[in-house]
C-alpha positions, 0 to 999 in steps of 0.5 A: 318896134314902137307905135306913136299914138295921134296926138288927140287931147281927151276929152276923159281920161280915167288912170289905176296905177300898176299893181307890184309883185306880190305872193301872202302865205299863210300858216294854218294858225293865221300866222302871215307873212308877204313875199315881194317879187320885184320892185315896179309895178306892171299892169295900171291902165290908162283909160281915154276917151274922145270926140273926133272928127272922122279924120281922127279917127281915121290915125287912131284906128291907123295906129291900132292897125300898125300896133297890131292891137297889143302886139307893138309897144305904143308912145303916148304923146304929152297930150294925152296929159294936159291939165296934169302937173308935171309929176305926175305927169312923168309917174304915168308916161314912164310907166314901162312899156304901154299897149293897147290893153283892148279894141277902140270903142266908137259910137257915131254921134252925128255925120263926121263925128264919134266917141273913140276910147282907147285903154291902155296898158302897162306892162312889165315885158320887153318892147 
């Protein structure tokens, strides 16, 4: 099951690329080797902040509830990546399966307006 994140433009965005599955083995003499166990990075994170109305906040909260937290894969809209080059956008968007990494953080700034922080994680598992 896939849940669609609302088409909103963030006020702030940060991305951390995933890591490759590797393991380092060292001998008593100090010599070592590193093994690569896969060809795809996993656990990339994307954090986006929004300044939204109550109506848009409801859309974000509905997405959280519809995805049952991190249980469902998300479809992230192009609006989350506005201002990025096409190459960078495709690198991030094509990164495995995006899911909620944690609950959305909501801060009310004045009546009818809130800031929301959403964090997603790219997983290597099947959808």
